[in-house]
C-alpha positions as CSV (number, residue, x, y, z in Angstrom):
1,X,0.0,0.0,0.0
2,X,1.4,3.4,-1.0
3,X,0.9,5.7,2.0
4,X,0.3,9.4,1.5
5,X,3.5,11.3,2.5
6,X,1.5,14.0,4.3
7,X,0.2,11.6,6.9
8,X,1.6,11.5,10.4
9,X,3.2,8.2,11.6
10,X,0.1,7.4,13.7
11,X,-2.2,7.9,10.7
12,X,0.0,5.8,8.6
13,X,0.0,3.0,11.2
14,X,-3.8,3.2,11.4
15,X,-4.1,2.9,7.6
16,X,-1.8,-0.1,7.6
17,X,-3.8,-1.6,10.5
18,X,-7.1,-1.2,8.7
19,X,-5.8,-3.2,5.7
20,X,-6.3,-6.4,7.6
21,X,-9.9,-7.7,7.9
22,X,-8.9,-10.0,10.8
23,X,-7.4,-7.1,12.7
24,X,-10.6,-5.1,12.3
25,X,-12.6,-8.1,13.5
26,X,-10.3,-8.4,16.5
27,X,-10.6,-4.7,17.3
28,X,-14.4,-4.9,17.2
29,X,-14.3,-7.9,19.6
30,X,-12.0,-6.1,21.9
31,X,-14.1,-3.0,21.9
32,X,-17.2,-5.0,22.8
33,X,-15.4,-6.9,25.5
34,X,-13.8,-3.7,27.1
35,X,-17.2,-1.9,26.8
36,X,-19.1,-4.8,28.4
37,X,-16.5,-5.0,31.2
38,X,-16.5,-1.3,31.8
39,X,-20.3,-1.0,31.9
40,X,-20.9,-4.3,33.7
41,X,-22.6,-2.8,36.7
42,X,-25.0,-1.0,34.4
43,X,-25.7,-3.8,31.9
44,X,-26.0,-6.6,34.4
45,X,-29.6,-7.6,35.3
46,X,-28.3,-8.9,38.6
47,X,-25.4,-8.1,41.0
48,X,-23.5,-11.4,41.3
49,X,-21.8,-10.1,44.4
50,X,-25.0,-9.4,46.3
51,X,-25.9,-12.6,48.2
52,X,-29.3,-11.2,49.1
53,X,-30.4,-11.3,45.5
54,X,-29.1,-14.8,44.8
55,X,-31.4,-17.7,45.4
56,X,-30.1,-21.3,45.3
57,X,-33.5,-22.3,44.0
58,X,-32.7,-20.6,40.8
59,X,-29.6,-22.8,40.2
60,X,-28.9,-24.4,36.9
61,X,-31.8,-22.9,35.0
62,X,-31.5,-23.2,31.2
63,X,-31.2,-20.0,29.0
64,X,-34.4,-18.1,28.7
65,X,-35.9,-19.2,32.0
66,X,-37.7,-16.8,34.3
67,X,-36.5,-16.2,37.8
68,X,-38.1,-18.8,40.1
69,X,-39.4,-18.2,43.6
70,X,-41.5,-15.3,44.9
71,X,-40.0,-11.9,44.9
72,X,-40.0,-10.0,48.2
73,X,-43.5,-8.6,48.8
74,X,-44.9,-5.8,50.7
75,X,-48.5,-5.9,52.1
76,X,-50.9,-2.9,52.7
77,X,-54.3,-3.4,54.4
78,X,-57.1,-0.9,53.8
79,X,-60.7,-0.7,55.0
80,X,-63.6,0.8,53.0
81,X,-67.0,1.5,54.7
82,X,-70.2,0.4,53.0
83,X,-73.4,2.4,54.0
84,X,-76.2,0.7,55.9
85,X,-79.1,2.1,53.9
86,X,-79.1,2.0,50.1
87,X,-81.1,5.2,50.0
88,X,-78.1,7.1,51.3
89,X,-76.1,9.2,49.0
90,X,-74.1,7.1,46.6
91,X,-70.8,6.3,48.1
92,X,-67.7,7.7,46.4
93,X,-64.6,7.2,48.6
94,X,-61.1,7.8,47.5
95,X,-57.9,6.7,49.3
96,X,-54.5,7.9,48.1
97,X,-51.2,6.6,49.7
98,X,-48.4,9.1,49.9
99,X,-46.3,7.9,52.8
100,X,-45.8,4.3,51.8
101,X,-42.5,2.7,50.7
102,X,-44.3,1.3,47.7
103,X,-47.5,2.0,45.8
104,X,-47.0,5.7,46.7
105,X,-48.9,6.8,43.6
106,X,-51.8,4.4,44.1
107,X,-55.3,5.8,44.3
108,X,-58.3,3.7,45.1
109,X,-62.0,4.7,44.6
110,X,-65.1,2.9,45.6
111,X,-68.1,3.9,43.4
112,X,-71.7,2.8,43.7
113,X,-73.2,1.8,40.3
114,X,-76.9,2.6,39.7
115,X,-79.5,2.1,42.4
116,X,-78.6,-1.5,43.4
117,X,-75.8,-2.5,45.8
118,X,-73.1,-3.0,43.2
119,X,-69.8,-1.3,43.7
120,X,-66.8,-0.9,41.5
121,X,-63.3,-0.6,42.9
122,X,-60.8,1.3,40.7
123,X,-57.1,1.1,41.1
124,X,-54.5,3.5,39.7
125,X,-56.6,6.5,38.7
126,X,-53.4,8.5,39.2
127,X,-51.6,8.5,35.8
128,X,-48.2,8.0,37.6
129,X,-49.3,4.6,38.9
130,X,-48.8,1.3,37.1
131,X,-50.9,-1.7,37.8
132,X,-47.9,-3.9,37.3
133,X,-46.6,-2.8,40.7
134,X,-49.4,-4.8,42.3
135,X,-48.8,-8.6,42.4
136,X,-52.1,-9.6,44.0
137,X,-55.2,-8.2,45.7
138,X,-57.4,-9.9,48.2
139,X,-61.0,-8.9,49.2
140,X,-61.9,-9.9,52.7
141,X,-64.8,-9.5,55.1
142,X,-67.5,-9.1,52.4
143,X,-71.1,-9.5,53.6
144,X,-72.8,-12.9,53.2
145,X,-74.3,-13.4,49.8
146,X,-71.8,-11.0,48.1
147,X,-70.7,-11.8,44.6
148,X,-67.5,-10.6,42.9
149,X,-67.2,-10.2,39.2
150,X,-63.6,-11.5,38.8
151,X,-61.1,-13.5,40.8
152,X,-61.0,-16.7,42.7
153,X,-63.0,-17.3,45.9
154,X,-61.6,-19.1,48.8
155,X,-63.5,-22.3,49.6
156,X,-63.5,-21.9,53.3
157,X,-64.0,-18.2,54.0
158,X,-65.3,-15.1,52.3
159,X,-62.2,-14.0,50.6
160,X,-61.5,-13.4,46.9
161,X,-58.0,-13.5,45.3
162,X,-57.3,-11.4,42.3
163,X,-54.3,-10.9,40.1
164,X,-53.3,-7.5,38.8
165,X,-54.8,-8.1,35.4
166,X,-58.3,-8.5,37.0
167,X,-58.3,-5.1,38.7
168,X,-59.6,-3.1,35.7
169,X,-62.9,-5.1,35.8
170,X,-63.3,-5.5,39.6
171,X,-66.9,-5.1,40.9
172,X,-68.9,-6.7,43.6
173,X,-72.6,-6.9,44.6
174,X,-73.9,-7.3,48.1
175,X,-77.5,-7.8,49.6
176,X,-79.7,-4.7,49.6
177,X,-80.1,-4.6,53.4
178,X,-77.3,-4.5,56.0
179,X,-77.9,-4.5,59.7
180,X,-75.1,-1.9,60.2
181,X,-72.4,-0.2,58.4
182,X,-70.0,-2.8,57.0
183,X,-66.3,-2.6,56.5
184,X,-64.5,-4.5,53.8
185,X,-60.8,-5.2,53.9
186,X,-58.6,-4.9,50.9
187,X,-55.1,-6.5,51.1
188,X,-52.7,-5.2,48.4
189,X,-49.5,-7.2,47.8
190,X,-47.0,-5.3,45.9
191,X,-44.3,-7.0,43.9
192,X,-40.8,-5.5,43.6
193,X,-40.4,-5.8,39.9
194,X,-36.8,-4.9,39.9
195,X,-35.9,-8.4,41.1
196,X,-37.9,-10.3,38.6
197,X,-36.1,-10.9,35.3
198,X,-35.2,-13.5,32.7
199,X,-32.0,-15.6,32.8
200,X,-31.2,-15.0,29.1
201,X,-28.0,-17.1,29.4
202,X,-29.3,-19.4,32.2
203,X,-28.0,-19.6,35.7
204,X,-25.1,-21.3,37.4
205,X,-25.2,-23.8,40.3
206,X,-25.4,-20.9,42.8
207,X,-28.4,-19.3,41.2
208,X,-26.4,-16.4,39.7
209,X,-27.5,-15.0,36.3
210,X,-24.9,-16.2,33.8
211,X,-25.1,-13.0,31.7
212,X,-24.3,-10.9,34.8
213,X,-21.6,-13.2,36.0
214,X,-19.9,-13.2,32.6
215,X,-20.0,-9.4,32.3
216,X,-18.4,-9.1,35.7
217,X,-16.0,-11.9,34.9
218,X,-14.9,-10.2,31.7
219,X,-14.4,-7.0,33.8
220,X,-12.2,-8.7,36.4
221,X,-10.2,-10.7,33.9
222,X,-9.4,-7.6,31.8
223,X,-8.5,-5.6,34.9
224,X,-6.2,-8.4,36.2
225,X,-4.6,-8.8,32.7
226,X,-4.1,-5.1,31.9
227,X,-2.7,-4.2,35.3
228,X,-0.3,-7.2,35.4
229,X,0.9,-6.5,31.9
230,X,1.5,-2.8,32.7
231,X,3.4,-3.5,35.9
232,X,5.4,-6.3,34.3
233,X,6.2,-4.1,31.3
234,X,7.4,-1.3,33.5
235,X,9.7,-3.3,35.7
236,X,10.9,-5.6,32.9
237,X,11.7,-2.6,30.7
238,X,13.8,-0.9,33.5
239,X,15.7,-4.2,34.1
240,X,16.4,-4.8,30.5
241,X,17.4,-1.2,29.8
242,X,19.7,-1.1,32.8
243,X,21.3,-4.4,31.7
244,X,22.0,-3.1,28.2
245,X,23.2,0.3,29.2
246,X,25.4,-0.4,32.2
247,X,26.5,-3.9,31.2
248,X,29.0,-5.7,33.6
249,X,27.7,-7.0,36.8
250,X,24.2,-5.4,36.2
251,X,23.8,-7.3,33.0
252,X,25.0,-10.6,34.4
253,X,22.7,-10.3,37.4
254,X,19.6,-9.5,35.3
255,X,20.3,-12.2,32.7
256,X,20.9,-14.9,35.4
257,X,17.6,-13.9,37.0
258,X,15.9,-14.2,33.6
259,X,17.5,-17.6,33.0
260,X,16.4,-18.8,36.4
261,X,12.8,-17.7,35.8
262,X,12.6,-19.1,32.3
263,X,13.8,-22.5,33.6
264,X,10.4,-22.9,35.4
265,X,7.0,-22.8,33.7
266,X,5.0,-19.7,34.4
267,X,2.1,-21.6,35.7
268,X,4.3,-23.4,38.2
269,X,5.7,-20.1,39.6
270,X,2.2,-18.6,39.8
271,X,0.8,-21.7,41.6
272,X,3.6,-21.7,44.2
273,X,3.2,-18.0,44.9
274,X,-0.6,-18.2,45.3
275,X,-0.3,-21.3,47.4
276,X,1.8,-19.3,49.8
277,X,0.0,-15.9,49.6
278,X,-3.5,-17.1,49.1
279,X,-6.3,-16.0,46.8
280,X,-7.1,-12.5,45.8
281,X,-6.8,-10.0,42.9
282,X,-3.6,-8.5,44.2
283,X,-1.9,-11.9,44.6
284,X,-3.0,-13.0,41.1
285,X,-1.6,-9.8,39.6
286,X,1.7,-10.3,41.5
287,X,2.0,-13.9,40.3
288,X,1.4,-12.9,36.7
289,X,4.0,-10.0,37.0
290,X,6.6,-12.4,38.3
291,X,5.9,-14.8,35.5
292,X,6.0,-12.2,32.7
293,X,8.6,-9.6,33.5
294,X,11.6,-11.5,32.1
295,X,10.0,-11.5,28.6
296,X,10.0,-7.7,28.6
297,X,13.4,-7.5,30.1
298,X,15.0,-9.8,27.5
299,X,13.3,-8.0,24.6
300,X,14.3,-4.5,25.8
301,X,17.8,-5.6,26.5
302,X,18.2,-6.9,23.0
303,X,16.8,-3.8,21.3
304,X,18.7,-1.4,23.7
305,X,22.1,-3.2,22.9
306,X,21.7,-2.3,19.3
307,X,20.6,1.2,20.0
308,X,23.3,1.9,22.5
309,X,26.0,1.6,19.9
310,X,24.4,4.2,17.5
311,X,25.6,7.7,16.9
312,X,22.8,9.6,18.7
313,X,23.7,7.8,22.0
314,X,27.4,8.7,21.6
315,X,26.4,12.3,20.9
316,X,24.2,12.4,24.0
317,X,27.1,11.1,26.1
318,X,29.5,13.7,24.6
319,X,27.1,16.4,25.6
320,X,27.4,15.3,29.2
321,X,23.8,14.1,29.6
322,X,23.0,11.9,32.5
323,X,22.5,8.2,32.3
324,X,18.9,8.2,33.2
325,X,18.1,10.9,30.5
326,X,19.9,8.9,27.8
327,X,18.2,5.7,28.8
328,X,14.6,7.0,29.1
329,X,14.6,10.0,26.7
330,X,16.7,8.6,23.9
331,X,17.0,4.8,24.0
332,X,13.6,3.8,25.4
333,X,11.4,5.5,22.7
334,X,13.2,3.3,20.1
335,X,12.2,0.2,22.1
336,X,8.6,1.2,22.2
337,X,7.4,-0.5,19.0
338,X,8.4,-4.1,19.8
339,X,7.4,-3.5,23.4
340,X,3.8,-2.5,22.4
341,X,3.5,-5.6,20.3
342,X,4.7,-7.9,23.1
343,X,2.5,-6.2,25.6
344,X,-0.5,-6.6,23.4
345,X,0.1,-10.3,22.9
346,X,0.9,-10.8,26.6
347,X,-2.5,-9.5,27.6
348,X,-4.0,-12.6,26.0
349,X,-1.4,-14.8,27.9
350,X,-2.2,-13.0,31.2
351,X,-6.0,-13.6,30.7
352,X,-5.3,-17.3,29.9
353,X,-3.0,-17.6,32.9
354,X,-5.5,-16.0,35.3
355,X,-8.3,-18.2,33.9
356,X,-6.1,-21.3,34.4
357,X,-5.3,-20.3,38.0
358,X,-9.0,-19.6,38.8
359,X,-10.0,-22.9,37.1
360,X,-7.6,-24.7,39.4
361,X,-9.0,-23.0,42.4
362,X,-5.9,-20.9,43.1
363,X,-7.0,-17.6,41.6
364,X,-9.9,-15.4,42.6
365,X,-12.4,-16.4,45.3
366,X,-15.9,-17.6,44.5
367,X,-17.3,-14.2,45.5
368,X,-15.4,-12.5,42.7
369,X,-16.3,-14.5,39.5
370,X,-13.8,-14.4,36.7
371,X,-14.0,-16.3,33.5
372,X,-11.8,-19.0,34.8
373,X,-13.8,-19.5,38.0
374,X,-17.0,-19.5,36.0
375,X,-15.7,-22.3,33.7
376,X,-14.6,-24.2,36.8
377,X,-18.0,-23.9,38.4
378,X,-19.7,-25.5,35.4
379,X,-17.1,-28.2,34.7
380,X,-18.8,-30.9,36.7
381,X,-22.1,-30.2,34.9
382,X,-20.8,-30.5,31.4
383,X,-22.1,-34.1,31.0
384,X,-25.1,-33.7,33.3
385,X,-27.4,-31.7,31.0
386,X,-26.2,-28.2,32.1
387,X,-23.3,-27.5,29.7
388,X,-24.1,-23.7,29.3
389,X,-22.6,-23.0,32.8
390,X,-19.1,-23.8,31.5
391,X,-19.4,-23.4,27.8
392,X,-20.7,-19.8,27.7
393,X,-17.8,-18.2,29.8
394,X,-15.4,-20.5,27.9
395,X,-16.7,-19.1,24.6
396,X,-16.3,-15.5,25.9
397,X,-12.7,-16.3,27.0
398,X,-12.0,-17.7,23.6
399,X,-13.4,-14.7,21.8
400,X,-11.4,-12.3,24.0
401,X,-8.1,-14.1,23.4
402,X,-8.7,-14.4,19.6
403,X,-9.5,-10.7,19.4
404,X,-6.3,-9.8,21.2
405,X,-4.2,-12.1,19.0
406,X,-5.7,-10.7,15.8
407,X,-4.8,-7.1,16.9
408,X,-1.4,-8.1,18.2
409,X,-0.4,-10.0,15.0
410,X,-1.3,-7.0,12.8
411,X,0.6,-4.7,15.1
412,X,3.6,-7.0,14.9
413,X,3.5,-6.9,11.1
414,X,3.3,-3.1,11.0
415,X,5.8,-2.2,13.7
416,X,8.5,-4.7,12.7
417,X,10.1,-3.6,9.5
418,X,11.5,-7.1,8.7
419,X,7.9,-8.5,8.6
420,X,6.4,-5.8,6.4
421,X,5.2,-7.1,3.1
């Protein structure tokens, strides 16, 4: 591709990056994952950390299931007076609640219809009230011989049970004569609709919504991976740069530490450290940093050795500039391109390592679900008819790693002159 000469280096890099369709796909995947992780508290139907909102009875529900069990209910009892004599002025009584924790906009009116003893109860005349906030209504203490137009009558006592969809047609008729003024009782059961939702991706064995758990799991995995890569890149770059610039005993010490670390698998070092320190985000980040910093140190040392022998470094030394200024202001910027590529690819390795540790039970605790711990939670249910518990977070982990690798491969082709086609 012939790049326009008037473009800045950043613009030229972006044009080269957009040449690859796989890199664009990877960038879209990463944008979605980072956005989902960043907005997890807003997008999640349920807070997977709030034990008060998790019910074990909702465990292992298939995708698309409704939340089982009753939502917390609040009960309000009201009494409405019926006149003794039908010849009295037609009754129109209104009750409006303004000091309740729920149903604050509810307005109830009892209206006499015609000249007989038929009354209609209206709910929600206030336009701010929604009937969906009422889960159930019960009419009690009606006079003998009363008839109710809708609802279900209790077989053993004078009580009618009505759902919220019956309320628009609620009316009752009582005998024409009453010995005295009669009070009926209305019991209103309000449903907290914010806790009723659909498990679009099913639920795990603890009753947590899988969609919410995956969103928070992506968030934790990306936070752990990004922070560990930044810390490892910082300390590894300083170590490699110092080894290349000063040489001698500093170079020998740094290289022997790198050789010692590379002689052990990263997963083994992380497991030993977490077995000693215990679970937690901080300990997982520390374990990944100790496993990855030699990669950055070795890369920076190799690039810095070739840069240290160039003329601009000799010119800086002849001007009497300090070692720290030469290292960080002159040599380090020329190491940035390969360092960015390595850091991008190591984010995927850090996510995989964190998921592996959590899968083995050494990473994050159960109360802080990551993608690895979610996969581990559903592993025993793979062959028992509940595969979504493990497959769905595994698929999200796979997509995240693939997206990072697509972006990293294209950056490597662009920023490494030897690989440019």
